[in-house]
mmCIF file of the N, C-alpha and C atoms, coordinates in Angstrom:
data_MODEL
# 
_entry.id   MODEL 
# 
loop_
_atom_site.group_PDB 
_atom_site.id 
_atom_site.type_symbol 
_atom_site.label_atom_id 
_atom_site.label_alt_id 
_atom_site.label_comp_id 
_atom_site.label_asym_id 
_atom_site.label_entity_id 
_atom_site.label_seq_id 
_atom_site.pdbx_PDB_ins_code 
_atom_site.Cartn_x 
_atom_site.Cartn_y 
_atom_site.Cartn_z 
_atom_site.occupancy 
_atom_site.B_iso_or_equiv 
_atom_site.pdbx_formal_charge 
_atom_site.auth_seq_id 
_atom_site.auth_comp_id 
_atom_site.auth_asym_id 
_atom_site.auth_atom_id 
_atom_site.pdbx_PDB_model_num 
ATOM 1   N N  . MET A 1 1  ? 0.841   -1.176 0.000   1.00 0.00 ? 1  MET A N  1 
ATOM 2   C CA . MET A 1 1  ? 0.000   0.000  0.000   1.00 0.00 ? 1  MET A CA 1 
ATOM 3   C C  . MET A 1 1  ? 0.892   1.247  0.000   1.00 0.00 ? 1  MET A C  1 
ATOM 4   N N  . PRO A 1 2  ? 0.610   2.205  -0.895  1.00 0.00 ? 2  PRO A N  1 
ATOM 5   C CA . PRO A 1 2  ? 1.456   3.395  -0.922  1.00 0.00 ? 2  PRO A CA 1 
ATOM 6   C C  . PRO A 1 2  ? 1.268   4.225  0.339   1.00 0.00 ? 2  PRO A C  1 
ATOM 7   N N  . THR A 1 3  ? 2.319   4.946  0.700   1.00 0.00 ? 3  THR A N  1 
ATOM 8   C CA . THR A 1 3  ? 2.226   5.782  1.884   1.00 0.00 ? 3  THR A CA 1 
ATOM 9   C C  . THR A 1 3  ? 1.386   7.017  1.582   1.00 0.00 ? 3  THR A C  1 
ATOM 10  N N  . LEU A 1 4  ? 0.699   7.488  2.597   1.00 0.00 ? 4  LEU A N  1 
ATOM 11  C CA . LEU A 1 4  ? -0.128  8.674  2.425   1.00 0.00 ? 4  LEU A CA 1 
ATOM 12  C C  . LEU A 1 4  ? 0.751   9.917  2.412   1.00 0.00 ? 4  LEU A C  1 
ATOM 13  N N  . ARG A 1 5  ? 0.289   10.917 1.714   1.00 0.00 ? 5  ARG A N  1 
ATOM 14  C CA . ARG A 1 5  ? 1.040   12.167 1.623   1.00 0.00 ? 5  ARG A CA 1 
ATOM 15  C C  . ARG A 1 5  ? 0.873   12.949 2.916   1.00 0.00 ? 5  ARG A C  1 
ATOM 16  N N  . ARG A 1 6  ? 1.973   13.507 3.398   1.00 0.00 ? 6  ARG A N  1 
ATOM 17  C CA . ARG A 1 6  ? 1.922   14.326 4.607   1.00 0.00 ? 6  ARG A CA 1 
ATOM 18  C C  . ARG A 1 6  ? 1.268   15.668 4.290   1.00 0.00 ? 6  ARG A C  1 
ATOM 19  N N  . PRO A 1 7  ? 0.584   16.284 5.258   1.00 0.00 ? 7  PRO A N  1 
ATOM 20  C CA . PRO A 1 7  ? 0.023   17.611 5.012   1.00 0.00 ? 7  PRO A CA 1 
ATOM 21  C C  . PRO A 1 7  ? 1.114   18.589 4.612   1.00 0.00 ? 7  PRO A C  1 
ATOM 22  N N  . LEU A 1 8  ? 0.840   19.369 3.595   1.00 0.00 ? 8  LEU A N  1 
ATOM 23  C CA . LEU A 1 8  ? 1.774   20.340 3.035   1.00 0.00 ? 8  LEU A CA 1 
ATOM 24  C C  . LEU A 1 8  ? 3.030   19.688 2.457   1.00 0.00 ? 8  LEU A C  1 
ATOM 25  N N  . GLY A 1 9  ? 2.961   18.377 2.190   1.00 0.00 ? 9  GLY A N  1 
ATOM 26  C CA . GLY A 1 9  ? 4.076   17.677 1.578   1.00 0.00 ? 9  GLY A CA 1 
ATOM 27  C C  . GLY A 1 9  ? 4.032   17.819 0.069   1.00 0.00 ? 9  GLY A C  1 
ATOM 28  N N  . PRO A 1 10 ? 4.997   17.253 -0.617  1.00 0.00 ? 10 PRO A N  1 
ATOM 29  C CA . PRO A 1 10 ? 5.039   17.369 -2.086  1.00 0.00 ? 10 PRO A CA 1 
ATOM 30  C C  . PRO A 1 10 ? 3.888   16.593 -2.736  1.00 0.00 ? 10 PRO A C  1 
ATOM 31  N N  . ILE A 1 11 ? 3.385   17.123 -3.840  1.00 0.00 ? 11 ILE A N  1 
ATOM 32  C CA . ILE A 1 11 ? 2.318   16.487 -4.592  1.00 0.00 ? 11 ILE A CA 1 
ATOM 33  C C  . ILE A 1 11 ? 2.950   15.665 -5.702  1.00 0.00 ? 11 ILE A C  1 
ATOM 34  N N  . CYS A 1 12 ? 2.400   14.496 -5.958  1.00 0.00 ? 12 CYS A N  1 
ATOM 35  C CA . CYS A 1 12 ? 2.942   13.609 -6.989  1.00 0.00 ? 12 CYS A CA 1 
ATOM 36  C C  . CYS A 1 12 ? 2.770   14.259 -8.366  1.00 0.00 ? 12 CYS A C  1 
ATOM 37  N N  . PRO A 1 13 ? 3.857   14.471 -9.122  1.00 0.00 ? 13 PRO A N  1 
ATOM 38  C CA . PRO A 1 13 ? 3.748   15.096 -10.446 1.00 0.00 ? 13 PRO A CA 1 
ATOM 39  C C  . PRO A 1 13 ? 3.239   14.136 -11.522 1.00 0.00 ? 13 PRO A C  1 
ATOM 40  N N  . ASN A 1 14 ? 3.113   12.863 -11.196 1.00 0.00 ? 14 ASN A N  1 
ATOM 41  C CA . ASN A 1 14 ? 2.694   11.883 -12.187 1.00 0.00 ? 14 ASN A CA 1 
ATOM 42  C C  . ASN A 1 14 ? 1.185   11.845 -12.384 1.00 0.00 ? 14 ASN A C  1 
ATOM 43  N N  . LYS A 1 15 ? 0.435   12.562 -11.566 1.00 0.00 ? 15 LYS A N  1 
ATOM 44  C CA . LYS A 1 15 ? -1.007  12.553 -11.672 1.00 0.00 ? 15 LYS A CA 1 
ATOM 45  C C  . LYS A 1 15 ? -1.418  13.339 -12.919 1.00 0.00 ? 15 LYS A C  1 
ATOM 46  N N  . ILE A 1 16 ? -2.239  12.717 -13.771 1.00 0.00 ? 16 ILE A N  1 
ATOM 47  C CA . ILE A 1 16 ? -2.641  13.329 -15.032 1.00 0.00 ? 16 ILE A CA 1 
ATOM 48  C C  . ILE A 1 16 ? -4.020  13.957 -14.853 1.00 0.00 ? 16 ILE A C  1 
ATOM 49  N N  . LYS A 1 17 ? -4.128  15.233 -15.219 1.00 0.00 ? 17 LYS A N  1 
ATOM 50  C CA . LYS A 1 17 ? -5.414  15.906 -15.138 1.00 0.00 ? 17 LYS A CA 1 
ATOM 51  C C  . LYS A 1 17 ? -6.212  15.588 -16.393 1.00 0.00 ? 17 LYS A C  1 
ATOM 52  N N  . LYS A 1 18 ? -7.529  15.389 -16.219 1.00 0.00 ? 18 LYS A N  1 
ATOM 53  C CA . LYS A 1 18 ? -8.382  15.078 -17.355 1.00 0.00 ? 18 LYS A CA 1 
ATOM 54  C C  . LYS A 1 18 ? -8.652  16.344 -18.145 1.00 0.00 ? 18 LYS A C  1 
ATOM 55  N N  . LYS A 1 19 ? -8.742  16.198 -19.458 1.00 0.00 ? 19 LYS A N  1 
ATOM 56  C CA . LYS A 1 19 ? -8.998  17.333 -20.321 1.00 0.00 ? 19 LYS A CA 1 
ATOM 57  C C  . LYS A 1 19 ? -10.353 17.166 -20.992 1.00 0.00 ? 19 LYS A C  1 
ATOM 58  N N  . GLU A 1 20 ? -10.887 18.270 -21.485 1.00 0.00 ? 20 GLU A N  1 
ATOM 59  C CA . GLU A 1 20 ? -12.164 18.242 -22.170 1.00 0.00 ? 20 GLU A CA 1 
ATOM 60  C C  . GLU A 1 20 ? -12.011 17.617 -23.549 1.00 0.00 ? 20 GLU A C  1 
ATOM 61  N N  . LEU A 1 21 ? -13.081 16.994 -24.030 1.00 0.00 ? 21 LEU A N  1 
ATOM 62  C CA . LEU A 1 21 ? -13.052 16.431 -25.375 1.00 0.00 ? 21 LEU A CA 1 
ATOM 63  C C  . LEU A 1 21 ? -13.019 17.550 -26.410 1.00 0.00 ? 21 LEU A C  1 
ATOM 64  N N  . THR A 1 22 ? -12.315 17.306 -27.489 1.00 0.00 ? 22 THR A N  1 
ATOM 65  C CA . THR A 1 22 ? -12.324 18.276 -28.579 1.00 0.00 ? 22 THR A CA 1 
ATOM 66  C C  . THR A 1 22 ? -13.633 18.117 -29.352 1.00 0.00 ? 22 THR A C  1 
ATOM 67  N N  . LEU A 1 23 ? -13.971 19.127 -30.136 1.00 0.00 ? 23 LEU A N  1 
ATOM 68  C CA . LEU A 1 23 ? -15.180 19.045 -30.948 1.00 0.00 ? 23 LEU A CA 1 
ATOM 69  C C  . LEU A 1 23 ? -15.083 17.887 -31.940 1.00 0.00 ? 23 LEU A C  1 
ATOM 70  N N  . TYR A 1 24 ? -13.879 17.635 -32.439 1.00 0.00 ? 24 TYR A N  1 
ATOM 71  C CA . TYR A 1 24 ? -13.671 16.549 -33.400 1.00 0.00 ? 24 TYR A CA 1 
ATOM 72  C C  . TYR A 1 24 ? -13.959 15.195 -32.760 1.00 0.00 ? 24 TYR A C  1 
ATOM 73  N N  . LYS A 1 25 ? -13.393 14.968 -31.562 1.00 0.00 ? 25 LYS A N  1 
ATOM 74  C CA . LYS A 1 25 ? -13.582 13.691 -30.866 1.00 0.00 ? 25 LYS A CA 1 
ATOM 75  C C  . LYS A 1 25 ? -15.048 13.512 -30.467 1.00 0.00 ? 25 LYS A C  1 
ATOM 76  N N  . ARG A 1 26 ? -15.685 14.589 -30.027 1.00 0.00 ? 26 ARG A N  1 
ATOM 77  C CA . ARG A 1 26 ? -17.097 14.532 -29.661 1.00 0.00 ? 26 ARG A CA 1 
ATOM 78  C C  . ARG A 1 26 ? -17.944 14.191 -30.883 1.00 0.00 ? 26 ARG A C  1 
ATOM 79  N N  . GLY A 1 27 ? -17.601 14.776 -32.024 1.00 0.00 ? 27 GLY A N  1 
ATOM 80  C CA . GLY A 1 27 ? -18.316 14.486 -33.258 1.00 0.00 ? 27 GLY A CA 1 
ATOM 81  C C  . GLY A 1 27 ? -18.136 13.049 -33.703 1.00 0.00 ? 27 GLY A C  1 
ATOM 82  N N  . GLN A 1 28 ? -16.934 12.503 -33.495 1.00 0.00 ? 28 GLN A N  1 
ATOM 83  C CA . GLN A 1 28 ? -16.694 11.098 -33.829 1.00 0.00 ? 28 GLN A CA 1 
ATOM 84  C C  . GLN A 1 28 ? -17.595 10.185 -33.008 1.00 0.00 ? 28 GLN A C  1 
ATOM 85  N N  . ILE A 1 29 ? -17.695 10.453 -31.713 1.00 0.00 ? 29 ILE A N  1 
ATOM 86  C CA . ILE A 1 29 ? -18.518 9.624  -30.824 1.00 0.00 ? 29 ILE A CA 1 
ATOM 87  C C  . ILE A 1 29 ? -19.975 9.660  -31.264 1.00 0.00 ? 29 ILE A C  1 
ATOM 88  N N  . VAL A 1 30 ? -20.475 10.856 -31.539 1.00 0.00 ? 30 VAL A N  1 
ATOM 89  C CA . VAL A 1 30 ? -21.874 11.005 -31.924 1.00 0.00 ? 30 VAL A CA 1 
ATOM 90  C C  . VAL A 1 30 ? -22.139 10.361 -33.280 1.00 0.00 ? 30 VAL A C  1 
ATOM 91  N N  . SER A 1 31 ? -21.223 10.547 -34.242 1.00 0.00 ? 31 SER A N  1 
ATOM 92  C CA . SER A 1 31 ? -21.463 10.001 -35.581 1.00 0.00 ? 31 SER A CA 1 
ATOM 93  C C  . SER A 1 31 ? -21.429 8.475  -35.592 1.00 0.00 ? 31 SER A C  1 
ATOM 94  N N  . VAL A 1 32 ? -20.537 7.872  -34.811 1.00 0.00 ? 32 VAL A N  1 
ATOM 95  C CA . VAL A 1 32 ? -20.496 6.407  -34.754 1.00 0.00 ? 32 VAL A CA 1 
ATOM 96  C C  . VAL A 1 32 ? -21.781 5.868  -34.124 1.00 0.00 ? 32 VAL A C  1 
ATOM 97  N N  . SER A 1 33 ? -22.308 6.571  -33.111 1.00 0.00 ? 33 SER A N  1 
ATOM 98  C CA . SER A 1 33 ? -23.545 6.106  -32.499 1.00 0.00 ? 33 SER A CA 1 
ATOM 99  C C  . SER A 1 33 ? -24.734 6.310  -33.435 1.00 0.00 ? 33 SER A C  1 
ATOM 100 N N  . LEU A 1 34 ? -24.704 7.368  -34.261 1.00 0.00 ? 34 LEU A N  1 
ATOM 101 C CA . LEU A 1 34 ? -25.793 7.595  -35.213 1.00 0.00 ? 34 LEU A CA 1 
ATOM 102 C C  . LEU A 1 34 ? -25.816 6.547  -36.320 1.00 0.00 ? 34 LEU A C  1 
ATOM 103 N N  . LEU A 1 35 ? -24.683 5.899  -36.550 1.00 0.00 ? 35 LEU A N  1 
ATOM 104 C CA . LEU A 1 35 ? -24.633 4.823  -37.531 1.00 0.00 ? 35 LEU A CA 1 
ATOM 105 C C  . LEU A 1 35 ? -25.302 3.554  -37.025 1.00 0.00 ? 35 LEU A C  1 
ATOM 106 N N  . GLY A 1 36 ? -25.720 3.561  -35.755 1.00 0.00 ? 36 GLY A N  1 
ATOM 107 C CA . GLY A 1 36 ? -26.455 2.428  -35.203 1.00 0.00 ? 36 GLY A CA 1 
ATOM 108 C C  . GLY A 1 36 ? -25.630 1.528  -34.302 1.00 0.00 ? 36 GLY A C  1 
ATOM 109 N N  . HIS A 1 37 ? -24.388 1.930  -33.993 1.00 0.00 ? 37 HIS A N  1 
ATOM 110 C CA . HIS A 1 37 ? -23.550 1.121  -33.117 1.00 0.00 ? 37 HIS A CA 1 
ATOM 111 C C  . HIS A 1 37 ? -23.888 1.398  -31.659 1.00 0.00 ? 37 HIS A C  1 
ATOM 112 N N  . LYS A 1 38 ? -23.728 0.385  -30.816 1.00 0.00 ? 38 LYS A N  1 
ATOM 113 C CA . LYS A 1 38 ? -23.949 0.541  -29.389 1.00 0.00 ? 38 LYS A CA 1 
ATOM 114 C C  . LYS A 1 38 ? -22.765 1.267  -28.773 1.00 0.00 ? 38 LYS A C  1 
ATOM 115 N N  . SER A 1 39 ? -22.967 1.747  -27.538 1.00 0.00 ? 39 SER A N  1 
ATOM 116 C CA . SER A 1 39 ? -21.894 2.495  -26.881 1.00 0.00 ? 39 SER A CA 1 
ATOM 117 C C  . SER A 1 39 ? -20.666 1.624  -26.631 1.00 0.00 ? 39 SER A C  1 
ATOM 118 N N  . SER A 1 40 ? -20.850 0.327  -26.437 1.00 0.00 ? 40 SER A N  1 
ATOM 119 C CA . SER A 1 40 ? -19.694 -0.557 -26.238 1.00 0.00 ? 40 SER A CA 1 
ATOM 120 C C  . SER A 1 40 ? -18.848 -0.654 -27.505 1.00 0.00 ? 40 SER A C  1 
ATOM 121 N N  . ALA A 1 41 ? -19.491 -0.594 -28.672 1.00 0.00 ? 41 ALA A N  1 
ATOM 122 C CA . ALA A 1 41 ? -18.745 -0.604 -29.930 1.00 0.00 ? 41 ALA A CA 1 
ATOM 123 C C  . ALA A 1 41 ? -17.993 0.706  -30.123 1.00 0.00 ? 41 ALA A C  1 
ATOM 124 N N  . VAL A 1 42 ? -18.586 1.806  -29.677 1.00 0.00 ? 42 VAL A N  1 
ATOM 125 C CA . VAL A 1 42 ? -17.920 3.107  -29.763 1.00 0.00 ? 42 VAL A CA 1 
ATOM 126 C C  . VAL A 1 42 ? -16.686 3.117  -28.871 1.00 0.00 ? 42 VAL A C  1 
ATOM 127 N N  . VAL A 1 43 ? -16.813 2.538  -27.674 1.00 0.00 ? 43 VAL A N  1 
ATOM 128 C CA . VAL A 1 43 ? -15.684 2.450  -26.739 1.00 0.00 ? 43 VAL A CA 1 
ATOM 129 C C  . VAL A 1 43 ? -14.545 1.652  -27.361 1.00 0.00 ? 43 VAL A C  1 
ATOM 130 N N  . ALA A 1 44 ? -14.870 0.528  -27.971 1.00 0.00 ? 44 ALA A N  1 
ATOM 131 C CA . ALA A 1 44 ? -13.843 -0.324 -28.574 1.00 0.00 ? 44 ALA A CA 1 
ATOM 132 C C  . ALA A 1 44 ? -13.202 0.348  -29.780 1.00 0.00 ? 44 ALA A C  1 
ATOM 133 N N  . THR A 1 45 ? -13.969 1.084  -30.554 1.00 0.00 ? 45 THR A N  1 
ATOM 134 C CA . THR A 1 45 ? -13.454 1.713  -31.766 1.00 0.00 ? 45 THR A CA 1 
ATOM 135 C C  . THR A 1 45 ? -12.588 2.925  -31.460 1.00 0.00 ? 45 THR A C  1 
ATOM 136 N N  . LEU A 1 46 ? -13.056 3.807  -30.591 1.00 0.00 ? 46 LEU A N  1 
ATOM 137 C CA . LEU A 1 46 ? -12.374 5.085  -30.366 1.00 0.00 ? 46 LEU A CA 1 
ATOM 138 C C  . LEU A 1 46 ? -11.460 5.105  -29.149 1.00 0.00 ? 46 LEU A C  1 
ATOM 139 N N  . LYS A 1 47 ? -11.414 4.014  -28.381 1.00 0.00 ? 47 LYS A N  1 
ATOM 140 C CA . LYS A 1 47 ? -10.533 3.898  -27.216 1.00 0.00 ? 47 LYS A CA 1 
ATOM 141 C C  . LYS A 1 47 ? -10.768 5.009  -26.188 1.00 0.00 ? 47 LYS A C  1 
ATOM 142 N N  . GLU A 1 48 ? -12.017 5.338  -25.948 1.00 0.00 ? 48 GLU A N  1 
ATOM 143 C CA . GLU A 1 48 ? -12.400 6.310  -24.926 1.00 0.00 ? 48 GLU A CA 1 
ATOM 144 C C  . GLU A 1 48 ? -13.093 5.566  -23.791 1.00 0.00 ? 48 GLU A C  1 
ATOM 145 N N  . PRO A 1 49 ? -13.032 6.074  -22.558 1.00 0.00 ? 49 PRO A N  1 
ATOM 146 C CA . PRO A 1 49 ? -13.720 5.418  -21.451 1.00 0.00 ? 49 PRO A CA 1 
ATOM 147 C C  . PRO A 1 49 ? -15.232 5.354  -21.682 1.00 0.00 ? 49 PRO A C  1 
ATOM 148 N N  . GLU A 1 50 ? -15.848 4.311  -21.161 1.00 0.00 ? 50 GLU A N  1 
ATOM 149 C CA . GLU A 1 50 ? -17.281 4.120  -21.370 1.00 0.00 ? 50 GLU A CA 1 
ATOM 150 C C  . GLU A 1 50 ? -18.094 5.253  -20.751 1.00 0.00 ? 50 GLU A C  1 
ATOM 151 N N  . SER A 1 51 ? -17.651 5.751  -19.602 1.00 0.00 ? 51 SER A N  1 
ATOM 152 C CA . SER A 1 51 ? -18.381 6.849  -18.959 1.00 0.00 ? 51 SER A CA 1 
ATOM 153 C C  . SER A 1 51 ? -18.341 8.111  -19.817 1.00 0.00 ? 51 SER A C  1 
ATOM 154 N N  . THR A 1 52 ? -17.233 8.350  -20.498 1.00 0.00 ? 52 THR A N  1 
ATOM 155 C CA . THR A 1 52 ? -17.114 9.514  -21.379 1.00 0.00 ? 52 THR A CA 1 
ATOM 156 C C  . THR A 1 52 ? -18.058 9.391  -22.560 1.00 0.00 ? 52 THR A C  1 
ATOM 157 N N  . VAL A 1 53 ? -18.119 8.203  -23.151 1.00 0.00 ? 53 VAL A N  1 
ATOM 158 C CA . VAL A 1 53 ? -18.983 7.983  -24.312 1.00 0.00 ? 53 VAL A CA 1 
ATOM 159 C C  . VAL A 1 53 ? -20.447 8.138  -23.918 1.00 0.00 ? 53 VAL A C  1 
ATOM 160 N N  . ARG A 1 54 ? -20.834 7.539  -22.808 1.00 0.00 ? 54 ARG A N  1 
ATOM 161 C CA . ARG A 1 54 ? -22.239 7.606  -22.381 1.00 0.00 ? 54 ARG A CA 1 
ATOM 162 C C  . ARG A 1 54 ? -22.668 9.033  -22.052 1.00 0.00 ? 54 ARG A C  1 
ATOM 163 N N  . SER A 1 55 ? -21.814 9.777  -21.335 1.00 0.00 ? 55 SER A N  1 
ATOM 164 C CA . SER A 1 55 ? -22.189 11.150 -20.985 1.00 0.00 ? 55 SER A CA 1 
ATOM 165 C C  . SER A 1 55 ? -22.199 12.050 -22.216 1.00 0.00 ? 55 SER A C  1 
ATOM 166 N N  . THR A 1 56 ? -21.307 11.801 -23.171 1.00 0.00 ? 56 THR A N  1 
ATOM 167 C CA . THR A 1 56 ? -21.299 12.577 -24.409 1.00 0.00 ? 56 THR A CA 1 
ATOM 168 C C  . THR A 1 56 ? -22.585 12.362 -25.179 1.00 0.00 ? 56 THR A C  1 
ATOM 169 N N  . LEU A 1 57 ? -23.021 11.107 -25.269 1.00 0.00 ? 57 LEU A N  1 
ATOM 170 C CA . LEU A 1 57 ? -24.263 10.813 -25.985 1.00 0.00 ? 57 LEU A CA 1 
ATOM 171 C C  . LEU A 1 57 ? -25.485 11.326 -25.225 1.00 0.00 ? 57 LEU A C  1 
ATOM 172 N N  . LEU A 1 58 ? -25.437 11.305 -23.899 1.00 0.00 ? 58 LEU A N  1 
ATOM 173 C CA . LEU A 1 58 ? -26.555 11.767 -23.088 1.00 0.00 ? 58 LEU A CA 1 
ATOM 174 C C  . LEU A 1 58 ? -26.766 13.273 -23.235 1.00 0.00 ? 58 LEU A C  1 
ATOM 175 N N  . TYR A 1 59 ? -25.667 14.034 -23.197 1.00 0.00 ? 59 TYR A N  1 
ATOM 176 C CA . TYR A 1 59 ? -25.769 15.488 -23.243 1.00 0.00 ? 59 TYR A CA 1 
ATOM 177 C C  . TYR A 1 59 ? -25.708 16.052 -24.658 1.00 0.00 ? 59 TYR A C  1 
ATOM 178 N N  . ASP A 1 60 ? -25.636 15.200 -25.661 1.00 0.00 ? 60 ASP A N  1 
ATOM 179 C CA . ASP A 1 60 ? -25.554 15.678 -27.040 1.00 0.00 ? 60 ASP A CA 1 
ATOM 180 C C  . ASP A 1 60 ? -26.817 16.430 -27.447 1.00 0.00 ? 60 ASP A C  1 
ATOM 181 N N  . ILE A 1 61 ? -27.945 16.052 -26.902 1.00 0.00 ? 61 ILE A N  1 
ATOM 182 C CA . ILE A 1 61 ? -29.214 16.699 -27.237 1.00 0.00 ? 61 ILE A CA 1 
ATOM 183 C C  . ILE A 1 61 ? -29.210 18.153 -26.760 1.00 0.00 ? 61 ILE A C  1 
ATOM 184 N N  . GLN A 1 62 ? -28.571 18.418 -25.624 1.00 0.00 ? 62 GLN A N  1 
ATOM 185 C CA . GLN A 1 62 ? -28.568 19.760 -25.044 1.00 0.00 ? 62 GLN A CA 1 
ATOM 186 C C  . GLN A 1 62 ? -27.570 20.696 -25.708 1.00 0.00 ? 62 GLN A C  1 
ATOM 187 N N  . ARG A 1 63 ? -26.583 20.140 -26.400 1.00 0.00 ? 63 ARG A N  1 
ATOM 188 C CA . ARG A 1 63 ? -25.546 20.976 -27.004 1.00 0.00 ? 63 ARG A CA 1 
ATOM 189 C C  . ARG A 1 63 ? -26.037 21.642 -28.274 1.00 0.00 ? 63 ARG A C  1 
ATOM 190 N N  . LYS A 1 64 ? -25.519 22.819 -28.545 1.00 0.00 ? 64 LYS A N  1 
ATOM 191 C CA . LYS A 1 64 ? -25.806 23.521 -29.782 1.00 0.00 ? 64 LYS A CA 1 
ATOM 192 C C  . LYS A 1 64 ? -24.563 23.426 -30.656 1.00 0.00 ? 64 LYS A C  1 
ATOM 193 N N  . GLU A 1 65 ? -24.649 22.715 -31.766 1.00 0.00 ? 65 GLU A N  1 
ATOM 194 C CA . GLU A 1 65 ? -23.559 22.565 -32.723 1.00 0.00 ? 65 GLU A CA 1 
ATOM 195 C C  . GLU A 1 65 ? -22.282 22.025 -32.085 1.00 0.00 ? 65 GLU A C  1 
ATOM 196 N N  . GLY A 1 66 ? -22.414 21.141 -31.112 1.00 0.00 ? 66 GLY A N  1 
ATOM 197 C CA . GLY A 1 66 ? -21.255 20.498 -30.501 1.00 0.00 ? 66 GLY A CA 1 
ATOM 198 C C  . GLY A 1 66 ? -20.530 21.332 -29.473 1.00 0.00 ? 66 GLY A C  1 
ATOM 199 N N  . GLU A 1 67 ? -21.029 22.511 -29.139 1.00 0.00 ? 67 GLU A N  1 
ATOM 200 C CA . GLU A 1 67 ? -20.369 23.389 -28.171 1.00 0.00 ? 67 GLU A CA 1 
ATOM 201 C C  . GLU A 1 67 ? -20.445 22.780 -26.771 1.00 0.00 ? 67 GLU A C  1 
ATOM 202 N N  . THR A 1 68 ? -19.534 23.188 -25.909 1.00 0.00 ? 68 THR A N  1 
ATOM 203 C CA . THR A 1 68 ? -19.516 22.719 -24.536 1.00 0.00 ? 68 THR A CA 1 
ATOM 204 C C  . THR A 1 68 ? -20.644 23.382 -23.756 1.00 0.00 ? 68 THR A C  1 
ATOM 205 N N  . ILE A 1 69 ? -21.303 22.598 -22.908 1.00 0.00 ? 69 ILE A N  1 
ATOM 206 C CA . ILE A 1 69 ? -22.371 23.129 -22.060 1.00 0.00 ? 69 ILE A CA 1 
ATOM 207 C C  . ILE A 1 69 ? -21.723 23.919 -20.934 1.00 0.00 ? 69 ILE A C  1 
ATOM 208 N N  . PRO A 1 70 ? -22.177 25.157 -20.670 1.00 0.00 ? 70 PRO A N  1 
ATOM 209 C CA . PRO A 1 70 ? -21.578 25.940 -19.590 1.00 0.00 ? 70 PRO A CA 1 
ATOM 210 C C  . PRO A 1 70 ? -21.817 25.285 -18.228 1.00 0.00 ? 70 PRO A C  1 
ATOM 211 N N  . ARG A 1 71 ? -20.826 25.399 -17.370 1.00 0.00 ? 71 ARG A N  1 
ATOM 212 C CA . ARG A 1 71 ? -20.937 24.829 -16.042 1.00 0.00 ? 71 ARG A CA 1 
ATOM 213 C C  . ARG A 1 71 ? -21.540 25.860 -15.103 1.00 0.00 ? 71 ARG A C  1 
ATOM 214 N N  . ALA A 1 72 ? -22.100 25.387 -13.994 1.00 0.00 ? 72 ALA A N  1 
ATOM 215 C CA . ALA A 1 72 ? -22.788 26.268 -13.065 1.00 0.00 ? 72 ALA A CA 1 
ATOM 216 C C  . ALA A 1 72 ? -21.815 27.254 -12.412 1.00 0.00 ? 72 ALA A C  1 
ATOM 217 N N  . GLY A 1 73 ? -20.797 26.757 -11.761 1.00 0.00 ? 73 GLY A N  1 
ATOM 218 C CA . GLY A 1 73 ? -19.824 27.635 -11.129 1.00 0.00 ? 73 GLY A CA 1 
ATOM 219 C C  . GLY A 1 73 ? -20.385 28.360 -9.919  1.00 0.00 ? 73 GLY A C  1 
ATOM 220 N N  . ARG A 1 74 ? -19.630 29.310 -9.429  1.00 0.00 ? 74 ARG A N  1 
ATOM 221 C CA . ARG A 1 74 ? -20.020 30.069 -8.250  1.00 0.00 ? 74 ARG A CA 1 
ATOM 222 C C  . ARG A 1 74 ? -21.048 31.128 -8.639  1.00 0.00 ? 74 ARG A C  1 
ATOM 223 N N  . LEU A 1 75 ? -22.046 31.324 -7.793  1.00 0.00 ? 75 LEU A N  1 
ATOM 224 C CA . LEU A 1 75 ? -23.079 32.311 -8.051  1.00 0.00 ? 75 LEU A CA 1 
ATOM 225 C C  . LEU A 1 75 ? -22.532 33.723 -7.881  1.00 0.00 ? 75 LEU A C  1 
ATOM 226 N N  . ARG A 1 76 ? -23.004 34.640 -8.686  1.00 0.00 ? 76 ARG A N  1 
ATOM 227 C CA . ARG A 1 76 ? -22.594 36.039 -8.604  1.00 0.00 ? 76 ARG A CA 1 
ATOM 228 C C  . ARG A 1 76 ? -23.394 36.743 -7.524  1.00 0.00 ? 76 ARG A C  1 
ATOM 229 N N  . LYS A 1 77 ? -22.803 37.772 -6.943  1.00 0.00 ? 77 LYS A N  1 
ATOM 230 C CA . LYS A 1 77 ? -23.508 38.558 -5.928  1.00 0.00 ? 77 LYS A CA 1 
ATOM 231 C C  . LYS A 1 77 ? -24.535 39.437 -6.551  1.00 0.00 ? 77 LYS A C  1 
# 
């Protein structure tokens, strides 16, 4: 078991931050699903995580021309 990080200790630089999908990759996911393939086939073809494919297809209806949906964020005063 790895040792826990001490408070205010160094952070592991090997941790990879997740990035947003590009419009091209999002379009690939949607177009493959529109061809009639299941989400598992899309995962196998495009090598993307299943959760990413499912959420992309779920929120595709809400997007306008493939744009990113704005996040809620902190409320303004």
